[in-house]
C-alpha positions in Angstrom: -53.0 30.1 4.9 -53.9 26.5 5.9 -51.7 24.6 8.4 -52.9 21.0 7.1 -50.1 20.6 4.5 -47.7 17.8 4.3 -44.1 18.5 5.1 -41.0 16.6 4.7 -38.9 16.4 7.9 -35.3 15.3 8.1 -32.9 15.1 10.9 -29.7 13.7 9.2 -28.0 11.2 11.6 -31.0 11.0 13.8 -34.2 10.4 11.6 -34.4 9.8 8.0 -36.7 11.9 5.8 -40.3 11.3 6.5 -43.6 13.1 5.5 -45.9 14.5 8.2 -48.9 16.7 8.4 -47.8 20.1 9.6 -49.6 20.5 13.0 -48.7 21.1 16.6 -48.4 17.4 17.4 -45.8 16.9 14.5 -43.8 19.9 15.7 -43.9 18.5 19.4 -42.7 15.1 18.0 -39.8 16.9 16.3 -38.8 18.6 19.4 -39.0 15.2 21.3 -36.6 13.8 18.8 -33.9 16.4 19.2 -34.4 17.7 22.8 -31.8 15.3 24.3 -29.2 15.9 21.6 -26.1 17.9 22.9 -26.6 21.6 22.4 -26.1 24.8 24.4 -28.7 26.0 26.9 -29.6 29.0 24.8 -30.0 26.9 21.7 -32.2 24.5 23.8 -34.3 27.4 24.7 -34.7 28.8 21.2 -35.5 25.5 19.7 -37.8 24.6 22.5 -39.9 27.8 21.7 -39.5 27.4 18.1 -41.1 23.8 18.0 -43.6 24.1 21.1 -44.3 27.9 21.4 -47.9 29.2 20.8 -46.9 30.5 17.2 -44.7 27.6 16.2 -46.9 26.3 13.5 -47.6 29.6 12.0 -44.0 30.6 12.0 -43.1 27.4 10.2 -45.8 28.1 7.6 -44.5 31.8 7.1 -41.0 30.6 6.7 -41.9 27.9 4.1 -44.0 30.4 2.2 -40.9 32.5 1.6 -38.1 29.9 1.6 -37.7 26.4 0.1 -36.7 24.9 3.5 -36.3 25.7 7.1 -32.9 24.4 8.4 -32.3 24.7 12.1 -29.0 23.8 13.7 -29.1 21.4 16.5 -25.8 21.0 18.2 -23.7 19.1 15.6 -26.6 18.3 13.3 -29.7 20.1 11.9 -33.4 19.7 11.3 -34.6 20.3 7.8 -38.3 21.0 7.1 -39.8 21.6 3.6 -43.0 21.2 1.8 -43.5 17.5 1.0 -44.7 18.6 -2.5 -43.0 21.8 -3.2 -44.8 22.2 -6.6 -48.1 22.6 -4.8 -48.9 26.1 -3.8 -49.8 26.5 0.0 -53.3 27.8 0.3 
């Protein structure tokens, strides 16, 4: 699997849909966008690990290989990540 795919990231109510390259810096930027939203301590820790952990990029790729989108609840909103071009098969 290659990690240099374009992804569509949306955080309804926080950030409109935008296309980014899936890499550690993008995941870090997503985390920076949501880290100050109201959420429980356990949810904070889970999402921090999900977006900044050592396997974050690989985990997103694995999820998107099996599912059309990754939807993660963040307090009262959610983060939606999907392939920017779903008809293109990830390598």
